[in-house]
C-alpha positions, -999 to +999 in steps of 0.1 A: -293+636+351-263+650+333-261+638+297-234+613+287-218+640+265-212+662+295-200+636+320-186+654+351-148+653+353-137+634+384-104+629+401-103+598+422-071+609+438-091+634+459-127+623+458-142+601+485-143+564+474-153+546+506-188+537+493-173+524+461-148+502+478-174+488+502-196+479+473-167+461+456-159+442+488-195+430+490-197+420+454-163+402+452-167+388+488-133+400+499-117+428+520-095+455+506-065+466+526-069+503+528-032+506+537-023+495+502-047+518+484-033+533+452-052+563+438-050+576+403-071+602+384-097+577+371-089+545+390-081+532+425-066+498+435-058+478+466-047+444+479-072+420+491-073+396+520-069+367+496-036+380+482-050+394+450-053+429+436-084+448+427-084+478+404-116+499+403-122+524+374-147+551+368-156+558+331-182+580+315-208+564+292-195+586+264-161+568+268-175+533+265-178+523+229-196+494+212-168+470+221-174+477+258-146+483+283-136+448+294-101+451+283-085+433+312-109+405+309-103+401+272-066+403+276-068+371+298-069+350+266-037+365+252-008+340+249+029+345+255+026+377+274+038+383+310+008+397+327-011+391+360-038+364+358-073+377+357-097+363+384-130+381+378-149+414+378-180+433+388-195+461+368-223+485+376-239+518+364-239+548+387-273+558+399-265+595+400-242+602+371-239+589+335-208+568+344-201+531+350-178+515+375-157+484+369-136+464+394-112+437+380-095+413+403-061+399+393-032+380+409-006+402+426+022+416+405+056+399+408+074+432+413+066+469+418+056+494+391+088+509+377+077+545+383+054+572+370+042+574+334+071+597+326+104+588+343+130+613+356+155+587+368+170+557+350+154+525+364+186+505+354+168+475+340+186+442+334+191+426+300+167+398+312+141+424+318+145+438+282+143+403+268+110+396+286+097+430+275+105+423+238+091+388+240+057+401+253+054+429+229+063+407+199+037+381+212+011+408+215+016+421+180+011+385+167-023+380+183-057+384+166-085+406+179-114+427+167-109+452+196-098+487+187-073+504+210-085+534+230-053+553+241-064+580+267-099+564+264-102+577+228-107+552+200-077+554+176-085+558+140-067+569+108-086+602+111-074+608+146-038+600+137-039+624+107-056+652+126-032+650+155-001+651+133-014+678+109-025+700+138+010+699+153+034+697+123+037+712+088+050+693+058+039+675+027+040+638+038+016+609+039+003+599+073-016+568+061-012+538+084-003+506+065-004+479+092-026+476+123-016+452+151-028+445+187-012+470+211-014+476+248-022+513+240-011+526+275+025+515+275+044+536+300+066+530+330+037+531+355+022+500+339+052+477+340+070+460+369+107+453+378+129+435+385+105+409+370+088+421+339+050+421+339+027+443+318-006+453+334-036+478+331-051+463+299-082+485+298-074+501+265-057+474+244-067+466+209-057+470+172-036+501+166-010+513+141+022+493+143+047+511+166+022+528+189+034+510+220+071+515+212+067+552+204+046+557+235+073+542+258+100+562+240+081+594+246+078+585+283+116+581+284+128+613+267+137+629+300+164+603+303+183+602+269+201+569+276+168+552+284+150+567+253+179+554+232+176+519+248+139+518+240+146+529+204+173+503+200+152+474+215+123+482+193+143+493+163+122+473+138+091+492+149+108+526+147+124+520+113+090+510+098+070+537+081+041+531+105+066+534+134+077+568+121+041+580+118+034+568+154+065+586+167+050+618+152+017+610+168+033+607+202+054+638+196+022+657+187+010+651+223+043+662+239+046+693+217+009+702+218-007+735+231-007+721+267+030+715+267+049+728+298+078+751+287+102+733+311+093+698+300+127+681+294+111+661+266+104+691+244+138+694+227+144+657+219+108+655+206+114+685+183+147+670+170+130+636+163+101+653+146+123+673+123+142+641+114+111+620+107+093+647+087+123+650+064+125+612+060+087+609+052+089+637+027+116+619+007+102+584+010 
């Protein structure tokens, strides 16, 4: 068997998943509507015959830390947040590879996902949507948890923040995080619905530096300047905080990293923001 440190990369958008779906159906005693199947790189989802939704994720053992990977289940206890109600789950270890599978069943979303993680067209969201968005993010930050956020399945730490920023940008400024609060940790336009706001896909939530969610959504919006400006304005308190500035650099380090596409429309606005924040942190 392959060791956990060398888990085979898999893309569920192209790999066969029929056996996995059949196992989920037997375990949850439901039928999945294959016509509604949504496939992503490491997860698939479908509607059930009892009008719920099931999301199935594949994750390597090396990506499952001591806190486990029951984020959606743990998020069910959060209060004041618009999210689909969690119904139950089934988890098992793969017999052939060092990976685990998890299927979470939730109520159906009240709307459709707004788009892909990075948008190219303005979704034209209502003021009511933005109000519900802010209410949920503020409520989340006020919760209490011992979970640690795992954006991109990587546990976020002070060392990770510092290394990411230092590897991408020069300058004599402090990257120390002062305040850690609960965050969704995968906040992008593919994980929210409209016209009714709901936030879903809670696998990676936990404590993170203040401003991570706001900066992540801003980074996902940079191809649409007006939308990025709206995110910045709605979450102004996060962005104006010192931690929010550090998180904006953290997000920009991913956009401007070595794997950046030269035609990515986010590059120039990310560079401009980086220069501004570095100058502010150097004088603070």
